[in-house]
C-alpha positions as CSV (number, residue, x, y, z in Angstrom):
1,M,18.2,16.6,-15.8
2,R,16.2,18.6,-13.2
3,S,18.3,19.8,-10.3
4,L,17.3,19.3,-6.7
5,D,17.1,23.0,-5.9
6,H,13.3,22.6,-5.4
7,I,14.1,20.3,-2.5
8,F,17.2,21.9,-0.9
9,Q,16.7,25.5,-1.9
10,P,13.0,26.1,-2.4
11,K,11.8,29.5,-3.5
12,V,10.0,31.3,-0.7
13,T,8.9,34.8,-0.1
14,K,10.2,37.0,2.7
15,K,6.7,37.1,4.1
16,H,6.8,33.3,4.4
17,L,10.3,33.4,6.0
18,K,9.1,36.0,8.5
19,R,6.1,33.9,9.4
20,R,8.4,30.9,10.0
21,A,10.8,33.0,12.0
22,K,7.9,34.2,14.3
23,K,7.0,30.5,14.8
24,R,10.5,29.6,15.7
25,I,10.7,32.6,18.1
26,G,7.5,31.4,19.8
27,D,8.8,27.9,20.1
28,E,12.1,29.0,21.6
29,K,10.2,31.1,24.2
30,Q,8.1,28.1,25.2
31,R,11.3,26.0,25.4
32,L,13.0,28.5,27.7
33,K,9.9,28.8,29.9
34,G,9.9,25.0,30.2
35,L,13.4,25.2,31.5
36,G,12.2,27.6,34.2
37,I,13.8,30.7,32.8
38,T,11.7,33.8,33.4
39,G,11.9,37.6,34.0
40,E,14.9,39.6,32.7
41,E,16.9,36.6,31.7
42,L,14.1,35.4,29.5
43,E,13.7,38.8,27.9
44,E,17.4,39.1,27.3
45,R,17.6,35.7,25.6
46,M,14.6,36.3,23.5
47,K,15.8,39.7,22.4
48,I,19.0,38.0,21.0
49,N,16.9,35.2,19.5
50,R,14.4,37.6,17.9
51,L,17.1,39.7,16.3
52,T,18.9,36.6,14.9
53,E,15.8,35.0,13.5
54,M,14.4,38.2,11.9
55,K,17.8,39.0,10.3
56,K,17.8,35.5,8.7
57,A,14.4,36.1,7.4
58,E,15.3,39.5,6.0
59,I,18.3,38.2,4.0
60,G,16.4,35.2,2.8
61,F,18.3,32.6,4.9
62,L,16.6,29.2,4.9
63,N,16.9,27.0,7.9
64,G,15.2,24.1,9.6
65,W,14.6,20.6,8.2
66,K,11.8,18.8,6.5
67,M,10.7,15.3,5.7
68,L,10.2,14.4,2.0
69,R,7.1,13.4,0.1
70,K,7.2,10.3,-2.1
71,G,7.5,12.4,-5.3
72,Q,10.5,14.2,-3.9
73,K,12.2,10.9,-3.0
74,N,11.6,9.8,-6.5
75,D,13.2,13.0,-7.8
76,M,16.3,12.2,-5.7
77,R,16.5,8.7,-7.1
78,N,16.2,9.9,-10.7
79,Y,18.9,12.5,-10.0
80,L,21.3,9.9,-8.6
81,L,20.5,7.5,-11.5
82,F,21.2,10.3,-14.1
83,H,24.5,11.1,-12.5
84,N,25.5,7.4,-12.1
85,K,25.7,7.8,-8.3
86,L,23.6,4.8,-7.3
87,E,26.1,2.3,-8.7
88,E,28.9,3.9,-6.6
89,I,26.9,3.3,-3.3
90,T,27.7,0.0,-1.6
91,V,24.9,-1.6,0.4
92,Q,26.1,-4.2,2.8
93,K,23.8,-7.1,3.9
94,M,24.0,-8.1,7.5
95,S,22.6,-10.6,10.0
96,Y,20.5,-8.5,12.4
97,T,18.8,-10.1,15.5
98,L,15.5,-8.7,16.3
99,P,14.2,-8.8,19.9
100,R,11.5,-11.4,20.7
101,S,9.0,-8.6,21.3
102,V,9.0,-7.8,17.5
103,K,6.1,-9.9,16.2
104,T,4.2,-7.6,13.7
105,H,5.1,-5.2,10.9
106,Q,4.3,-2.3,13.2
107,D,6.6,-3.7,15.9
108,F,9.4,-4.1,13.3
109,T,9.0,-0.5,11.9
110,K,8.9,1.0,15.3
111,H,12.0,-0.9,16.5
112,I,14.2,-0.4,13.3
113,L,13.5,3.4,13.2
114,R,15.1,3.7,16.6
115,Q,18.3,1.9,15.7
116,N,21.3,3.7,14.1
117,L,21.8,1.3,11.2
118,F,23.0,3.8,8.6
119,A,26.7,2.9,8.7
120,D,25.9,-0.8,9.1
121,I,24.0,-0.9,5.8
122,F,25.7,1.8,3.8
123,V,29.5,1.2,3.7
124,D,30.2,4.7,2.5
125,L,29.2,6.0,5.9
126,Q,31.6,3.8,7.9
127,K,34.7,6.0,7.4
128,Y,33.1,8.9,9.2
129,G,32.7,7.1,12.5
130,E,31.3,9.3,15.3
131,K,31.8,12.6,13.4
132,S,29.0,15.1,13.9
133,S,29.2,16.5,10.4
134,F,30.6,15.0,7.2
135,P,30.2,15.2,3.4
136,C,26.9,13.8,2.2
137,F,27.5,10.4,0.4
138,L,24.5,11.1,-1.8
139,F,25.0,14.7,-2.8
140,P,28.7,15.8,-2.6
141,E,27.7,19.5,-2.5
142,N,25.8,18.9,0.8
143,W,26.9,18.2,4.3
144,A,25.3,15.5,6.4
145,S,24.8,14.4,10.0
146,I,23.0,11.6,11.8
147,S,21.1,12.2,15.0
148,K,18.0,11.2,17.0
149,D,14.9,13.3,16.9
150,D,12.6,14.0,19.9
151,N,10.7,10.7,19.2
152,G,13.8,8.6,19.4
153,I,14.0,8.1,15.6
154,Y,17.4,8.2,14.0
155,R,17.6,10.4,10.9
156,Y,20.1,11.1,8.2
157,F,20.2,14.9,7.6
158,S,21.5,16.2,4.2
159,N,22.0,19.9,4.3
160,R,22.6,22.3,1.4
161,P,24.8,25.3,2.5
162,G,22.5,28.3,2.3
163,G,19.5,26.0,1.9
164,I,17.6,23.7,4.2
165,S,18.2,20.3,5.7
166,V,16.3,17.2,4.5
167,S,15.5,14.4,6.9
168,L,15.7,10.8,5.8
169,N,15.0,7.8,8.0
170,I,16.4,4.3,7.2
171,F,13.3,3.4,5.2
172,D,13.6,6.6,3.1
173,L,17.3,5.8,2.3
174,V,16.5,2.2,1.3
175,E,13.6,3.5,-0.9
176,I,15.9,6.0,-2.7
177,I,18.9,3.8,-3.1
178,C,17.6,0.2,-3.3
179,S,14.0,0.3,-4.7
180,Q,12.4,0.7,-8.1
181,E,10.4,3.8,-9.0
182,V,7.2,4.4,-7.1
183,E,7.4,1.3,-4.8
184,S,5.0,1.0,-1.9
185,F,6.2,1.2,1.7
186,T,5.4,-2.5,2.0
187,N,8.0,-3.3,-0.7
188,V,10.5,-1.0,0.8
189,R,10.0,-2.8,4.2
190,R,10.5,-6.1,2.5
191,R,13.8,-4.9,0.9
192,L,15.1,-3.7,4.3
193,I,14.2,-7.1,5.8
194,Q,16.2,-8.8,3.1
195,I,19.2,-6.5,3.8
196,L,19.0,-7.2,7.5
197,A,18.4,-11.0,6.9
198,C,15.9,-11.0,9.8
199,S,12.3,-12.2,10.2
200,Y,9.4,-12.1,12.6
201,P,6.0,-13.9,12.8
202,E,4.0,-11.5,10.7
203,N,6.7,-11.4,8.1
204,K,6.8,-15.2,7.8
205,W,3.0,-15.2,7.3
206,E,3.4,-12.5,4.6
207,M,6.1,-14.5,2.7
208,K,3.9,-17.6,2.9
209,Q,1.1,-15.6,1.2
210,I,3.5,-14.3,-1.5
211,V,4.7,-17.9,-2.2
212,K,1.1,-19.1,-2.3
213,A,0.2,-16.5,-4.9
214,Q,3.2,-17.3,-7.0
215,I,2.5,-21.1,-6.9
216,N,-1.2,-20.4,-7.9
217,I,-0.1,-18.2,-10.8
218,N,2.3,-20.9,-12.1
219,I,-0.5,-23.5,-11.9
220,I,-2.9,-21.2,-13.8
221,C,-0.3,-20.4,-16.4
222,N,0.0,-24.1,-17.1
223,A,-3.7,-24.9,-16.9
224,K,-4.2,-25.1,-20.7
225,T,-2.1,-28.2,-20.8
226,S,-2.5,-29.8,-17.3
227,W,-6.2,-29.1,-16.6
228,A,-7.4,-30.2,-20.0
229,N,-6.1,-33.7,-19.2
230,Q,-6.5,-33.9,-15.4
231,Y,-9.7,-31.8,-14.9
232,P,-11.6,-31.7,-18.2
233,S,-14.9,-30.4,-16.8
234,L,-13.1,-27.7,-14.9
235,F,-11.2,-26.6,-17.9
236,K,-14.3,-26.7,-20.2
237,L,-16.0,-24.2,-17.8
238,T,-13.1,-22.0,-17.0
239,G,-10.8,-22.2,-20.1
240,S,-12.1,-18.9,-21.6
241,Y,-11.8,-17.1,-18.3
242,L,-8.4,-18.2,-16.9
243,D,-7.0,-14.7,-17.4
244,I,-9.5,-13.4,-14.8
245,L,-8.4,-16.0,-12.2
246,L,-4.8,-15.2,-13.0
247,A,-5.5,-11.5,-12.5
248,M,-7.3,-12.2,-9.1
249,N,-4.3,-14.1,-7.9
250,S,-1.8,-11.5,-9.1
251,H,-3.9,-8.8,-7.5
252,S,-3.9,-10.7,-4.2
253,G,-0.1,-11.2,-4.3
254,K,0.4,-7.5,-4.8
255,H,-2.0,-6.4,-2.0
256,I,-1.0,-8.5,1.0
257,N,-2.2,-6.7,4.1
258,S,-1.4,-7.2,7.7
259,K,-2.1,-10.6,9.3
260,Q,-4.3,-8.6,11.7
261,Y,-6.7,-8.1,8.7
262,S,-6.6,-11.7,7.4
263,Y,-9.5,-14.1,7.3
264,K,-9.1,-17.9,7.9
265,K,-5.4,-17.1,8.1
266,E,-5.4,-16.0,4.4
267,N,-4.8,-12.6,3.0
268,L,-8.0,-10.6,2.7
269,F,-8.2,-8.1,-0.1
270,F,-10.8,-6.3,-2.2
271,S,-11.2,-5.7,-5.9
272,S,-13.8,-4.3,-8.3
273,S,-15.0,-6.1,-11.4
274,R,-14.6,-2.8,-13.3
275,F,-11.0,-2.4,-12.2
276,L,-10.2,-6.0,-13.3
277,A,-12.1,-5.5,-16.5
278,D,-10.0,-2.4,-17.3
279,I,-6.8,-4.3,-16.9
280,L,-8.0,-7.3,-19.0
281,D,-10.0,-5.2,-21.5
282,R,-13.1,-7.3,-20.8
283,D,-16.7,-6.5,-20.1
284,P,-17.2,-5.9,-16.4
285,S,-20.4,-8.0,-16.3
286,N,-18.5,-11.0,-17.6
287,V,-15.7,-10.5,-15.1
288,R,-18.3,-10.4,-12.3
289,R,-20.0,-13.6,-13.6
290,A,-16.6,-15.4,-13.9
291,I,-15.8,-14.4,-10.3
292,N,-19.1,-16.0,-9.2
293,L,-18.2,-19.1,-11.1
294,Y,-14.8,-19.3,-9.4
295,A,-16.4,-18.7,-6.1
296,C,-18.8,-21.6,-6.8
297,L,-16.0,-23.9,-7.7
298,G,-14.0,-22.9,-4.6
299,L,-11.0,-21.4,-6.4
300,I,-11.7,-18.1,-4.7
301,E,-13.9,-17.2,-1.7
302,K,-16.0,-14.2,-1.3
303,V,-16.0,-12.8,2.3
304,P,-19.1,-10.8,3.2
305,P,-18.5,-8.1,5.8
306,I,-21.3,-9.6,8.0
307,V,-19.3,-12.7,8.9
308,E,-17.8,-13.1,12.4
309,G,-14.2,-11.9,12.6
310,F,-14.4,-9.5,9.6
311,P,-11.9,-6.7,10.3
312,L,-13.6,-3.5,11.3
313,E,-11.0,-1.4,9.4
314,F,-11.9,-3.1,6.1
315,L,-15.6,-2.6,6.8
316,Q,-15.0,1.1,7.4
317,S,-12.9,1.3,4.1
318,A,-15.7,-0.4,2.2
319,I,-18.3,2.0,3.5
320,R,-16.2,5.1,2.9
321,I,-15.5,3.9,-0.7
322,R,-19.3,3.5,-1.3
323,G,-20.1,6.9,0.2
324,N,-23.6,8.0,0.7
325,N,-25.1,6.8,-2.6
326,D,-27.7,4.0,-2.5
327,D,-27.0,3.1,-6.1
328,Y,-23.5,1.9,-5.2
329,K,-22.7,-1.6,-3.8
330,L,-20.0,-2.3,-1.3
331,V,-16.7,-3.4,-2.7
332,T,-16.3,-7.2,-2.6
333,F,-13.6,-8.8,-0.3
334,F,-11.9,-12.1,-1.2
335,I,-9.5,-14.7,0.0
336,I,-7.8,-17.1,-2.3
337,P,-6.8,-20.6,-1.1
338,Q,-3.8,-22.6,-2.2
339,L,-4.6,-24.5,-5.5
340,T,-3.8,-28.0,-4.2
341,Q,-4.7,-31.2,-6.0
342,K,-7.5,-31.8,-3.4
343,L,-9.0,-28.4,-4.1
344,L,-8.8,-28.9,-7.9
345,R,-10.4,-32.3,-7.6
346,N,-13.3,-30.8,-5.6
347,A,-13.6,-28.0,-8.2
348,E,-13.6,-30.7,-11.0
349,A,-16.5,-32.5,-9.2
350,K,-18.5,-29.3,-9.0
351,A,-17.8,-28.3,-12.6
352,K,-19.0,-31.8,-13.7
353,K,-22.2,-31.3,-11.7
354,L,-22.7,-27.9,-13.3
355,L,-22.2,-29.3,-16.8
356,E,-24.7,-32.2,-16.1
357,N,-27.2,-29.5,-15.2
358,K,-26.6,-27.8,-18.6
359,I,-24.6,-24.9,-17.0
360,T,-22.1,-24.6,-19.9
361,N,-21.1,-20.9,-19.6
362,I,-21.1,-18.1,-17.0
363,I,-24.3,-16.5,-18.2
364,K,-26.3,-19.6,-17.3
365,L,-24.9,-19.6,-13.7
366,T,-27.6,-17.6,-12.0
367,E,-28.3,-17.5,-8.3
368,A,-31.5,-19.5,-8.8
369,K,-29.6,-22.2,-10.7
370,M,-26.8,-22.4,-8.1
371,A,-29.5,-22.8,-5.4
372,E,-31.2,-25.5,-7.3
373,I,-27.9,-27.5,-7.8
374,F,-26.0,-26.8,-4.6
375,G,-28.7,-25.6,-2.2
376,E,-29.9,-22.1,-1.1
377,D,-27.4,-21.6,1.7
378,F,-24.5,-22.2,-0.7
379,A,-26.0,-19.8,-3.3
380,R,-26.5,-17.2,-0.6
381,S,-22.9,-17.4,0.5
382,I,-21.9,-16.1,-3.0
383,F,-24.9,-13.9,-3.8
384,Y,-25.1,-12.4,-0.4
385,A,-25.5,-8.7,-1.3
386,K,-29.3,-8.8,-0.9
387,E,-29.0,-10.2,2.6
388,M,-26.9,-7.3,4.0
389,D,-28.5,-4.5,6.0
390,L,-26.3,-1.6,4.9
391,Q,-27.7,0.8,7.4
392,Q,-26.8,-1.6,10.2
393,L,-23.3,-2.0,8.8
394,V,-22.8,1.8,8.7
395,K,-23.8,1.9,12.4
396,Q,-21.5,-1.0,13.2
397,A,-18.6,0.7,11.4
398,K,-19.3,4.1,13.1
399,V,-18.6,5.9,9.8
400,D,-20.0,9.4,9.3
401,L,-21.2,9.3,5.7
402,S,-21.5,13.1,5.6
403,E,-17.7,13.3,5.9
404,C,-17.1,10.7,3.1
405,K,-16.0,12.1,-0.2
406,Q,-18.7,10.9,-2.8
407,A,-17.2,7.9,-4.6
408,D,-17.1,8.1,-8.4
409,T,-18.2,5.3,-10.6
410,Y,-15.1,3.6,-12.0
411,R,-15.4,3.8,-15.8
412,T,-13.3,1.3,-17.8
413,K,-11.7,1.9,-21.2
414,R,-14.5,-0.1,-22.7
415,D,-17.0,2.2,-21.1
416,L,-15.4,5.3,-22.5
417,R,-15.1,3.8,-26.0
418,R,-18.9,3.0,-25.9
419,L,-19.7,6.5,-24.7
420,E,-17.6,8.0,-27.4
421,S,-19.2,5.9,-30.1
422,G,-22.7,6.7,-28.9
423,Q,-23.6,3.3,-27.7
424,G,-25.6,4.5,-24.7
425,T,-25.1,3.6,-21.1
426,F,-22.5,1.1,-19.8
427,G,-24.6,-1.3,-17.8
428,D,-26.3,-1.4,-14.4
429,D,-23.4,-3.0,-12.5
430,I,-22.2,0.3,-11.0
431,I,-19.6,-0.4,-8.4
432,S,-17.7,2.4,-6.6
433,F,-14.0,2.0,-6.7
């Protein structure tokens, strides 16, 4: 098992240490000046500081502290797992009362970071009380301390003698000790909320979206038996493409954004037909056609970035992903409603109408046919790409395309297999993702 020396005792050159020492000397001089110390007293203090710092650099002494990258936190977790340390750590759930001012994820994060909850959550820390330094409960060879930084954030410092000190806030510790490998910050935040047994308005909205996605997934998984009897027309049209609807709902549940970026109070997310095709090992053009079918039936809703209330941040993301290539389309944004009986009955009525007009598969469901059956406005709400003025959207988003990294065409596994077998190009539905 790899040691953690690359974190606590990284290999650095004397040149690097001297450069760091000079920076610390400069910082100390500014600090003393800020306290009003000048003249001979300043020179005397700086002379001592300069000698101390340069001596440390000369002997290769590491000091200071750093925050960790995600990969380094994962290394810590794997190290603790390998040495059976995680099972020795006791995590205590509590009932924490949030102030009424905490309404959003951002409010929660900002508030919790400024509370010293380390000993409340991790029982192993309770025995040290108010001690300024104590043995690290994660890595026995280290010493630890808990203090507040200049921004008011409480940090757990783990220091290797002769090495450096690593800073971990409460989210970092929960990620290392309580989460699975490579979890997003969103999932770590949810774990901490469960430990604290607290909630706030945006968290309640988020949990409602998670529950909705899971209910929809359960309904789709049982569709082969229930829809065949209750909604025969719907099942006849969608039976071969239920995996695509399932993937869309699963993707939505995994990518729940802030309520601030919702639409019609539902989670707004984006996906690419090529991305879904790669997961499902399907042809991207069929995935795209199936999505249009589901949008027609009302089981999903496409959200064009030209509608009123569309989040500016999402529009900016879409334009940056597209880059400055006119061959690329904007990524498509969606919301997914709850699959209620009323919604499914409406979908059944639309499916029956499609079948009556000899639309028996996704290839036959063109924009012209949809306009003929349901009206031009309805068809335009799904095939809206031609109606968008991309240059106007770029101006609205205030995105400098010259600073955007050129997006690459997402090539699926099928694309690569076709190219390797010499079957030519992989279609004209190029979507940047």
